[in-house]
N, C-alpha and C positions, 0 to 999 in steps of 0.2 A: 390557523395554528402550523400548515404543513411550511407556509412565506418565513416563519418565525427559523427553521429550520438552512433557507436559502441563505439568510442576511450572511456575511462573511465577518460584521465586525465583531460581535462576541462568540467567543469559543464555542466548541458544539465537537462534545467528544461521541456523537452519533457521527456527524458528518464525515470526521476523519475516518471512523471506523469505515464506514458505506463505501469512501474515495479509495481506501487501502484494498478492503476486499474484492470490489469493483474491479478496481484495479487486474489484481490475482485473477479473476475470471477472464479480464476480457484480455489478459495474457496468455490463458492456456488455449483459450480459440485462437486468438492471434497464432501463437506458436505451432497451432494444430499438434495436441501436445503427443501422443503417440507419436506422429511422423517426424517430428523433432526438424520442421525445416528450418533453417533462418531467414528473419523477418526484420526488413529494418523498422518495421512499425511497433515495435514489440517498446521504444524507446518512449514511444506517448504513454502507456500504462505505468511506463516505470517514472516520467514527473510525475502522475496522478498520484503514484504510489506516495513522492518524497512529501508532496504537497500535502496529502493524508495526515502523512507520519508526523509535518508540522503544524498540523491543524491539531493533532493529537497532542503534542507538545505542549500549547498552548492551553494545554487544561490542568497545565500542574498548577500546585498550589505549594504554597512557602511550607505551611506547616502539615506533618503528616497526620490521614486520618486513611479511613476504609476507602474513599475518593481516591487519597493518593496511590494507593496501592493500587485499584483498578487501574488507572490511568496510566502505573507501571507497569502493569500486564498488558493493557493496549497496547503501548509503545516494543514492546518484545513481541508482542503478536506482528506486530508491523513491521520490525526489523527481519519476522522471518519470513514474511511474506515478499520481503523486497531483495532477501536473499533468492527465494524461487523464480522472482522475475528476474534476477541477475542471471540464475543457474538457466532458466529458458533463455535467454538473450543469447548464453558463450557457449552454453554446451555442444548447439550445431556446429560451430561455427572450429571449437573443438577436435570433432568428431572427423570434420574434413580435413584438419589438416594433417591427420594420422594416415 
């Protein structure tokens, strides 16, 4: 049953959400959040989060339903997670410029 989530052919809302949330957690670890040191490796979680958002976007249906609304909420969550990852990547650079 777990192997069905690993196949990339059918769209999976769970796989997309786990990719985005996992990359958000990894970006906090890579950026060493309280200390905010610039790390070029934060690009990797950013790319994984973009792939996870694309996976979530694949789950949208043409006709509106409660499932469609849940996917839209997941997409909004993905945008907020991407904004946080970009903030963790850019903020230490802006502090050093000051």
